C-alpha positions in Angstrom: -3.0 -7.4 -2.1 -2.7 -10.9 -0.7 -5.2 -13.7 -1.6 -5.9 -16.5 0.9 -8.5 -19.2 0.6 -9.8 -20.6 3.8 -12.7 -23.2 3.7 -13.0 -22.5 0.0 -13.7 -18.8 0.7 -11.5 -16.2 -1.0 -10.2 -13.5 1.4 -8.3 -10.5 0.1 -6.0 -8.7 2.5 -5.8 -5.1 1.2 -3.3 -3.9 3.8 -0.5 -6.3 3.1 2.7 -5.0 1.5 5.5 -2.7 2.3 5.0 0.9 3.4 7.2 3.9 3.0 8.8 5.5 6.1 7.4 8.8 7.2 10.8 10.4 7.6 11.7 10.1 4.0 11.4 13.2 1.8 9.1 13.3 -1.2 12.0 13.0 -3.6 13.3 9.9 -1.9 9.9 8.4 -1.8 9.4 8.8 -5.5 12.9 7.4 -6.2 12.1 4.4 -3.9 8.8 3.8 -5.7 10.6 3.7 -9.1 13.1 1.1 -7.9 11.0 -1.2 -5.8 8.4 -3.2 -7.7 6.5 -4.3 -4.6 5.9 -0.7 -3.5 4.5 0.2 -6.9 2.2 -2.8 -7.0 0.8 -2.4 -3.5 -2.8 -1.3 -3.1 -3.3 1.5 -0.6 -7.1 1.7 -0.3 -7.1 4.6 2.2 -4.0 6.9 2.4 -2.3 7.0 5.8 -4.5 4.3 7.2 -2.2 3.6 10.2 -1.2 4.7 13.7 2.1 5.6 15.1 2.1 2.6 17.4 -1.2 0.7 18.0 -4.8 1.2 16.9 -7.4 0.5 19.7 -10.9 1.1 18.3 -12.5 1.7 14.9 -16.0 2.9 13.9 -17.9 4.0 10.8 -20.4 6.9 10.8 -24.1 6.4 10.3 -24.0 7.9 6.8 -21.1 5.7 5.8 -19.0 8.6 4.6 -16.4 8.7 7.4 -14.2 6.1 9.2 -12.9 7.1 12.6 -10.2 5.3 14.6 -8.2 5.8 17.7 -4.7 4.8 18.7 -1.5 5.6 20.5 1.2 7.0 20.9 0.5 9.9 21.4 -3.2 9.3 22.0 -5.0 10.5 18.9 -8.1 10.2 16.7 -8.0 10.0 12.9 -11.0 10.7 10.7 -10.9 9.4 7.0 -13.1 10.7 4.2 -14.1 7.7 2.1 -15.1 9.8 -0.9 -11.5 11.1 -1.2 -9.9 7.9 0.3 -7.7 10.1 2.4 -7.2 11.5 5.9 -9.7 14.3 6.7 -8.3 15.4 10.1 -6.2 14.2 13.0 -6.4 15.3 16.7 -4.2 14.4 19.6 -5.8 13.7 23.0 -4.6 14.0 26.6 -5.1 10.3 27.5 -5.7 7.0 25.8 -9.2 6.2 24.5 -10.9 3.1 25.9 -13.9 3.4 23.5 -15.9 6.0 21.7 -19.4 6.5 20.1 -20.4 8.7 17.1 -23.5 10.6 18.3 -24.4 12.3 15.0 -24.8 11.1 11.4 -21.3 12.3 10.5 -18.2 13.3 12.5 -19.6 16.5 14.0 -20.5 14.9 17.4 -18.3 12.3 19.1 -17.9 11.2 22.7 -14.8 9.5 24.1 -14.3 7.4 27.2 -10.7 7.7 28.3 -8.6 5.6 30.6 -8.3 8.3 33.3 -12.0 8.4 34.0 -12.6 11.4 31.7 -15.5 11.6 29.3 -14.6 14.0 26.4 -17.0 15.5 23.9 -15.8 16.6 20.5 -17.5 18.6 17.7 -16.5 19.6 14.2 -13.8 22.1 15.2 -12.3 20.2 18.1 -12.9 19.4 21.8 -16.1 20.9 23.2 -16.2 19.7 26.9 -14.8 17.1 29.2 -16.0 15.8 32.6 -15.1 13.0 35.0 -17.0 10.0 36.2 -16.5 8.5 39.7 -15.1 5.1 38.7 -12.9 3.9 35.8 -15.1 3.3 32.7 -15.0 0.3 30.4 -17.8 0.9 27.9 -20.4 3.5 26.9 -23.8 3.3 25.1 -26.1 6.1 23.8 -29.9 6.0 24.1 -31.2 8.2 21.3 -34.9 8.7 22.3 -34.0 10.1 25.8 -30.5 11.5 24.9 -29.0 9.5 27.8 -25.4 8.4 27.7 -24.7 5.3 29.8 -21.2 4.8 31.3 -20.3 1.4 32.9 -17.1 0.3 34.5 -15.5 -0.9 37.7 -18.6 -0.3 39.8 -22.1 -1.7 40.3 -23.7 1.5 39.1 -24.6 2.6 35.6 -23.9 6.3 35.3 -26.4 8.3 33.3 -25.6 11.6 31.6 -28.4 13.4 29.9 -26.9 15.3 26.9 -30.0 17.4 26.4 -29.9 19.1 29.8 -26.2 18.5 30.4 -26.3 16.9 33.8 -26.0 13.6 35.6 -29.1 11.6 36.4 -29.6 9.0 39.1 -27.6 5.9 38.3 -28.9 2.4 37.8 -27.8 0.1 40.7 -27.1 -3.4 39.6 -26.5 -6.6 41.5 -23.0 -7.1 40.0 -19.7 -5.8 41.4 -18.3 -4.7 38.0 -19.8 -4.2 34.5 -17.7 -5.0 31.4 -19.9 -4.1 28.5 -23.3 -2.6 27.6 -25.5 -2.4 24.5 -28.8 -0.6 23.5 -31.3 -2.1 21.2 -32.2 0.4 18.4 -35.7 -1.0 18.0 -37.2 -0.8 21.4 -34.4 0.8 23.5 -33.7 -2.0 25.9 -30.3 -1.7 27.7 -28.3 -4.8 28.2 -25.4 -5.0 30.7 -22.7 -7.7 30.7 -21.3 -8.2 34.2 -18.1 -9.7 35.6 -20.0 -12.5 37.4 -21.4 -13.9 34.1 -24.9 -12.5 34.2 -26.7 -10.3 31.7 -29.1 -7.6 33.2 -31.8 -6.0 31.1 -33.0 -2.4 32.0 -35.7 -0.4 30.5 -34.8 3.3 30.2 -38.5 4.3 30.1 -39.3 2.9 33.5 -35.8 3.1 34.9 -36.1 -0.4 36.3 -34.5 -3.9 35.8 -36.6 -6.2 33.5 -34.7 -9.4 34.0 -31.4 -11.3 34.8 -29.9 -13.9 32.6 -27.3 -16.4 33.8 -25.0 -17.1 30.9 -22.1 -18.6 32.8 -24.2 -21.7 33.5 -24.6 -22.5 29.8 -20.9 -22.1 28.8 -19.4 -24.3 31.4 -19.1 -28.1 31.2 -17.3 -31.0 32.9 -14.0 -30.1 31.2 -14.0 -26.5 32.5 -11.2 -26.4 35.0 -11.0 -22.7 36.0 -12.2 -21.8 39.5 -13.4 -18.3 38.3 -16.8 -18.0 36.6 -16.7 -16.8 33.0 -17.3 -13.1 32.6 -19.3 -11.3 29.9 -16.9 -9.4 27.7 -19.0 -8.6 24.6 -22.7 -8.0 23.8 -24.6 -7.1 20.6 -28.3 -7.0 19.5 -29.4 -8.7 16.3 -32.8 -7.1 15.6 -35.5 -6.6 18.2 -35.6 -10.1 19.6 -32.1 -11.7 19.3 -28.9 -10.9 21.0 -25.3 -12.3 21.1 -23.1 -12.6 24.2 -19.4 -13.3 24.3 -17.6 -14.6 27.4 -14.1 -14.6 28.7 -13.7 -18.3 28.0 -14.1 -18.0 24.2 -17.8 -18.9 24.0 -20.5 -17.1 22.0 -24.1 -17.6 23.1 -27.1 -16.6 20.9 -30.3 -15.8 22.8 -33.9 -15.0 22.1 -34.8 -12.3 24.7 -38.0 -14.1 25.4 -36.2 -17.3 26.6 -33.6 -18.0 29.3 -32.0 -20.8 27.3 -29.5 -20.1 24.5 -30.4 -20.9 20.9 -26.8 -21.8 20.1 -23.4 -22.0 21.8 -20.3 -21.5 19.7 -16.9 -22.3 21.2 -13.7 -20.7 19.8 -11.7 -23.6 21.3 -8.9 -21.4 22.6 -10.2 -20.0 25.9 -9.5 -16.4 24.9 -12.0 -13.6 25.7 -14.3 -12.5 23.0 -13.6 -8.9 22.2 -16.3 -8.0 19.6 -19.5 -9.4 18.0 -21.1 -8.3 14.8 -24.1 -9.6 12.8 -24.3 -9.6 9.0 -27.3 -7.5 7.8 -28.3 -9.5 4.8 -26.9 -13.0 5.5 -27.3 -15.3 8.5 -23.7 -15.0 9.6 -22.1 -13.9 12.9 -18.6 -12.3 13.3 -17.0 -13.2 16.6 -13.5 -11.9 17.3 -10.9 -12.6 19.9 -7.3 -11.5 19.9 -6.1 -14.1 17.5 -8.9 -14.9 15.0 -12.1 -13.5 13.6 -14.5 -16.4 13.0 -17.5 -16.1 10.6 -20.2 -18.7 11.1 -23.8 -19.5 10.5 -26.0 -18.3 13.4 -28.6 -21.0 12.7 -26.3 -24.1 12.6 -23.1 -22.8 14.1 -21.1 -24.2 11.0 -18.0 -22.1 10.3 -18.0 -20.2 7.1 -14.5 -18.9 7.1 -12.0 -17.3 9.5 -9.5 -14.4 9.3 -6.1 -14.5 11.0 -3.4 -11.9 11.3 0.2 -11.7 12.6 -0.8 -9.0 15.1 -3.5 -9.3 17.8 -6.9 -7.9 17.1 -8.4 -5.1 19.2 -11.6 -4.1 17.5 -13.8 -5.0 14.5 -15.9 -2.9 12.2 -18.0 -4.3 9.4 -19.2 -2.0 6.6 -23.0 -2.6 6.4 -24.3 -4.5 3.4 -20.8 -5.1 2.0 -18.0 -7.6 2.3 -15.4 -5.1 3.6 -14.1 -5.5 7.1 -11.9 -3.2 9.1 -9.8 -4.3 12.1 -7.8 -2.3 14.7 -4.7 -4.4 15.6 -1.6 -4.3 17.8 0.4 -2.9 14.9 0.9 0.4 13.1 -1.1 -0.6 10.0 -4.8 -1.2 10.4 -6.1 -4.3 8.6 -8.6 -4.2 5.7 -10.1 -7.5 4.5 -12.4 -8.0 1.6 -14.6 -11.1 1.2 -16.5 -10.9 -2.1 -18.8 -13.8 -1.2 -20.2 -11.8 1.8 -21.2 -8.8 -0.3 -20.0 -6.4 -2.9 -17.4 -3.7 -2.3 -18.7 -0.3 -1.0 -19.6 2.4 -3.4 -16.5 4.4 -2.6 -14.2 1.5 -3.6 -16.2 -0.2 -6.3 -13.0 -0.8 -8.3 -12.3 -3.7 -5.9 -14.8 -5.9 -7.6 -13.1 -5.4 -11.0 -9.7 -5.9 -9.5 -10.6 -9.2 -7.9 -12.3 -10.4 -11.1 -9.1 -9.6 -13.0 -7.0 -11.5 -10.5 -9.2 -14.6 -10.8 -9.1 -14.5 -14.6 -5.3 -14.0 -14.7 -4.6 -16.8 -12.3 -2.6 -18.8 -14.8 0.8 -20.6 -14.5 3.8 -18.5 -15.4 6.1 -21.5 -15.5 5.1 -24.0 -18.2 5.8 -27.6 -17.4 4.9 -28.9 -20.8 6.9 -26.3 -22.7 10.5 -26.0 -23.6 12.3 -22.6 -23.7 14.5 -22.0 -26.7 16.3 -18.9 -28.0 15.9 -17.5 -31.5 19.2 -19.1 -32.7 18.0 -22.5 -31.5 14.7 -21.8 -33.3 16.5 -21.2 -36.6 18.8 -24.2 -36.2 15.7 -26.4 -35.7 14.0 -25.0 -38.7 11.1 -23.6 -36.8 11.5 -20.0 -37.6 8.5 -20.1 -39.9 6.3 -20.5 -36.8 7.0 -17.0 -35.7 3.8 -15.1 -35.1 1.7 -18.2 -34.7 0.1 -19.6 -31.5 2.6 -22.4 -31.4 5.3 -20.1 -30.1 4.9 -18.0 -26.9 7.3 -15.1 -26.8 9.0 -14.8 -23.4 12.0 -12.6 -22.6 14.8 -13.3 -25.1 13.3 -16.5 -26.6 10.1 -18.5 -27.0 8.2 -21.3 -25.3 7.4 -24.2 -27.6 5.6 -27.4 -26.9 7.9 -30.2 -25.7 6.4 -32.7 -28.2 7.0 -30.3 -31.1 10.5 -29.6 -29.9 11.5 -33.3 -29.6 10.1 -34.0 -33.1 12.0 -31.1 -34.6 15.1 -32.1 -32.7 15.0 -35.6 -34.1 14.5 -34.4 -37.6 17.3 -31.9 -37.4 19.8 -34.4 -35.9 18.5 -37.9 -36.4 21.5 -39.6 -34.9 21.6 -37.5 -31.8 19.6 -40.0 -29.8 21.9 -42.9 -30.9 25.0 -40.9 -29.9 23.4 -40.0 -26.6 22.5 -43.6 -26.0 26.0 -44.9 -26.7 27.5 -42.2 -24.5 25.3 -43.1 -21.6 26.0 -46.9 -22.0 29.7 -46.1 -22.1 29.5 -44.0 -18.9 27.5 -46.8 -17.2 30.0 -49.4 -18.2 32.9 -47.3 -17.0 31.2 -46.7 -13.6 30.5 -50.4 -13.1 34.0 -51.6 -14.3 36.6 -50.7 -11.8 40.1 -50.0 -13.1 42.9 -52.5 -12.2 45.3 -49.9 -11.2 43.7 -47.6 -8.7 45.5 -44.3 -9.1 44.4 -41.4 -7.0 43.3 -38.8 -9.6 41.1 -36.0 -8.4 41.1 -34.3 -11.8 38.0 -34.6 -14.0 38.0 -36.1 -17.5 37.1 -32.8 -19.2 39.3 -29.6 -18.9 41.9 -31.3 -16.8 44.4 -28.4 -17.1 41.8 -25.9 -16.0 40.8 -28.1 -13.0 44.4 -28.5 -12.0 45.0 -24.7 -12.1 41.9 -24.1 -10.0 43.0 -26.7 -7.5 46.4 -25.1 -7.2 44.9 -21.6 -6.8 42.5 -22.9 -4.1 45.4 -24.5 -2.3 47.5 -21.4 -2.5 44.8 -19.0 -1.3 43.7 -19.3 2.3 40.4 -17.4 1.9 38.7 -18.7 -1.2 35.2 -17.3 -1.7 34.0 -19.6 -4.5 35.4 -22.9 -6.0 34.3 -23.8 -9.5 35.0 -27.5 -8.9 32.5 -27.7 -6.0 29.9 -25.4 -7.4 27.0 -27.3 -9.0 26.3 -24.5 -11.4 29.6 -25.2 -13.2 29.4 -29.0 -12.9 28.9 -29.5 -16.6 32.1 -27.6 -17.4 34.1 -30.6 -16.2 31.7 -33.4 -17.2 30.2 -32.4 -20.6 32.6 -32.7 -23.5 30.8 -29.9 -25.3 32.4 -27.4 -22.8 36.0 -28.6 -23.4 38.5 -25.9 -24.3 39.4 -26.0 -28.1 43.2 -25.8 -28.3 43.0 -25.4 -32.1 41.0 -22.2 -32.0 42.7 -19.0 -33.1 42.1 -17.1 -29.9 43.6 -19.9 -27.8 46.7 -20.1 -30.0 47.3 -16.4 -29.5 46.9 -16.8 -25.7 48.9 -20.0 -25.7 52.4 -18.2 -25.2 51.1 -16.5 -22.1 49.6 -19.7 -20.8 52.7 -21.7 -21.6 54.8 -19.0 -19.8 52.6 -19.4 -16.7 52.9 -23.1 -16.9 56.7 -22.9 -17.1 56.8 -20.6 -14.1 54.7 -23.0 -12.2 56.9 -26.0 -13.2 60.0 -24.0 -12.3 58.5 -23.1 -9.0 57.7 -26.8 -8.3 61.3 -27.8 -9.3 62.8 -25.2 -7.0 60.6 -26.4 -4.1 61.7 -30.0 -4.7 65.3 -29.0 -5.0 65.1 -27.0 -1.8 63.6 -30.0 0.0 66.4 -32.3 -1.3 69.3 -29.9 -0.9 68.5 -28.3 2.3 72.1 -28.4 3.5 73.6 -26.8 0.4 74.3 -23.1 0.5 74.9 -20.5 -2.2 78.1 -18.7 -2.6 76.6 -15.2 -2.2 73.4 -13.3 -2.5 74.7 -11.4 -5.6 75.2 -14.6 -7.5 71.7 -15.7 -6.8 70.4 -12.3 -7.9 72.4 -12.4 -11.1 71.2 -15.9 -12.0 67.6 -15.0 -11.4 67.9 -11.9 -13.6 69.5 -13.9 -16.4 66.8 -16.5 -16.2 64.0 -13.9 -16.3 65.5 -12.2 -19.4 65.9 -15.5 -21.2 62.2 -16.2 -20.4 61.2 -12.9 -21.9 63.1 -13.5 -25.1 61.7 -17.0 -25.5 58.2 -15.7 -24.9 58.5 -12.9 -27.5 59.9 -15.4 -30.0 57.0 -17.7 -29.4 54.4 -14.9 -29.8 56.0 -13.9 -33.1 56.0 -17.5 -34.2 52.3 -17.9 -33.6 51.5 -14.6 -35.4 53.6 -15.8 -38.4 51.8 -19.1 -38.5 48.4 -17.4 -38.5 49.5 -14.9 -41.2 50.8 -17.6 -43.5 47.6 -19.6 -43.1 45.5 -16.6 -44.0 47.6 -16.0 -47.1 47.2 -19.5 -48.2 43.5 -19.2 -47.9 43.5 -16.0 -50.0 45.7 -17.7 -52.7 43.4 -20.6 -52.9 40.5 -18.4 -53.9 40.3 -18.2 -57.8 40.6 -14.7 -59.4 38.2 -14.1 -62.2 39.2 -11.5 -64.8 36.4 -9.5 -66.3 36.6 -9.0 -70.1 34.2 -6.5 -71.6 33.1 -6.2 -75.2 33.0 -2.8 -77.0 29.2 -2.6 -76.6 29.1 -3.9 -73.0 32.0 -1.8 -71.8 31.2 0.5 -68.9 30.8 4.1 -69.9 32.7 6.9 -68.4 29.4 8.7 -67.3 28.4 5.6 -65.3 31.8 5.5 -63.7 31.5 9.2 -62.7 28.0 8.6 -61.3 29.2 5.6 -59.3 32.2 7.6 -57.9 29.9 10.5 -56.8 27.5 8.0 -55.3 30.3 6.4 -53.3 31.7 9.7 -52.2 28.3 10.7 -50.8 27.9 7.4 -48.9 29.0 7.0 -45.3 32.3 5.5 -44.2 30.8 2.2 -43.1 28.9 1.8 -46.4 32.0 2.5 -48.5 34.1 0.0 -46.5 31.3 -2.6 -47.0 31.1 -2.0 -50.8 34.9 -2.0 -51.3 35.1 -5.4 -49.5 38.0 -4.1 -47.5 39.3 -7.1 -45.6 42.9 -6.3 -44.7 43.1 -7.1 -41.0 45.9 -7.4 -38.5 45.4 -9.8 -35.6 47.2 -8.9 -32.4 47.7 -10.8 -29.1 44.6 -11.5 -27.1 42.3 -11.9 -30.1 42.2 -8.2 -30.9 42.0 -7.1 -34.6 43.2 -4.0 -36.4 42.0 -2.4 -39.7 43.6 0.4 -41.6 42.2 2.5 -44.5 42.9 5.9 -46.2 40.3 8.6 -46.5 39.6 9.9 -50.0 39.3 13.6 -50.7 36.2 15.1 -52.2 36.2 15.9 -55.9 35.3 19.5 -55.3 38.4 20.0 -53.2 40.8 18.7 -56.0 39.1 20.9 -58.6 39.5 24.0 -56.4 43.2 23.2 -55.9 43.6 22.9 -59.7 41.8 26.2 -60.4 43.9 28.0 -57.8 47.1 26.6 -59.3 46.0 27.7 -62.8 45.1 31.2 -61.5 48.5 31.6 -59.9 50.3 30.7 -63.2 48.2 33.3 -65.1 49.0 35.9 -62.5 52.7 35.3 -62.9 52.4 35.9 -66.7 50.6 39.2 -66.4 52.3 40.7 -63.4 54.8 43.5 -64.2 58.2 42.8 -62.8 59.8 45.5 -60.7 63.2 43.9 -60.0 65.1 45.8 -62.7 64.2 49.2 -61.0 66.5 48.5 -58.1 69.5 48.1 -60.5 69.4 51.7 -61.7 71.1 54.2 -59.6 69.2 57.3 -58.5 70.7 60.6 -59.6 72.7 62.6 -57.1 71.3 65.6 -55.5 71.9 68.8 -57.4 
């Protein structure tokens, strides 16, 4: 849903948003819906409300239960059931539809005018009959009292087909060469014909005669009209029994009273594009006039524009749901457009949820980015002493922190660090003085004042690599890393001291490489004795570097270990002396031992305050501990040992039997 406000009128575009491709499987569609937030939040008012290529015409049935639309390619018709908000049926046709009319209250009787001069009749189950007219048709109209179907087109004749008896009747012969459009008044049955020459002819089906001719081209041309061709009538629509609207090929809309030859009002679209459709609002005095680029809604009494609807695709047809603010458009695109204007009427009964949805959108139209609020994390909240405000309306929870009023934040910041502003002021004054005071010796130094070693390393790396994707020195996101002293590398930190041997080795290699490069530049003419000598010297130097690096690492570990021992020795050891009455009993000791044995490993380590740690290179730490056996296991071992000793005492020895010799056989 997209909200646009034109002339202070809110217009909701319900067809905006991404659509899922038809060739995706159901499983892939569900997975895509889970990943894409825009697809989940889209509003699909009617399912599959689209065409394979282009939609040409759109209508709504008399009972308001079905929406029918035609399009290409292949030529087809789609019928939608508004009660289920889904597609009811789809039929493919032999040729493209120019226009169609719904003859019944529902979808059971439809007539199509096709581009190959065929008139095709459809019923509920499908195509019923098709016939051909002598000339190419452009528009059709149905006269219900006489059951006559009027077909107009590239001819001066109006073909009449009586649907009750199923045969052609004598055509009406007009004074025009071609007829573009026609309309029948539902009140008194007057037939209005819009011709190519800019005239409107009125025919009475009861008398089969012409009742009058109206020259509209004379009223829509002025001194600025430069075309040689007269404006043609491209759209016509009745508004009640006495009023009618006429649209011309020059972008003019003329409102007439059928009792007068002069127009009541002339509305110019100011773009010289033919008017394609005209509609009148049933309850309000508004007119919908549509050309290929815009739909203008204006007052039929004064001509003042109320609002307008524009789209990225050209408009082909317009359908206004009666007594509502919902408008349907057929456009030169796959998705047909649906616009909802709440000020022109409520939503239809079958989509009444649109009213609640628009009200929620209006009530929730609040700023998501707060200009008068400061975002702080929970740690900053505790450091400022504002953690007691948790749960109050002074803090607004957002992501991993809170929004707090800027005035409250500044006041708490000044209380927590009263000299922060003075330090900030002095630092800014110092920076300003240094900028205005040029140095006497101008030495070219591209390195920043903060983290100079890191900057030099980055500059060397960028110069060595030909394809460097990102450079921290030129990236504005890391600008504070080389300007703000708070981001300076702490060389006294324990982690840095453990990494220092590695960094120093890299620096030595870099210095050595620079020395070799300079020596090669100076001593270009000198040669080595042999390649083997060079190989031996390089091996000896690398082995010496490894030994020195190992010694330096051991030295740093020894320094850290001695420092930790000194800290442990500095802590006083308190001896606990118990009196005879206050001495701990053995039963309490046994209970505490059993309680400890039942506890988990982490709880036992926490209670014993085991802090023997070994720090390795890279800031890693090691911890060693021994597992205690359970008391039941030691008791079982003692019982088994006692049992074996008792068995040894009572077992009868049989070793002496082997010493006696057996008697010889008799």
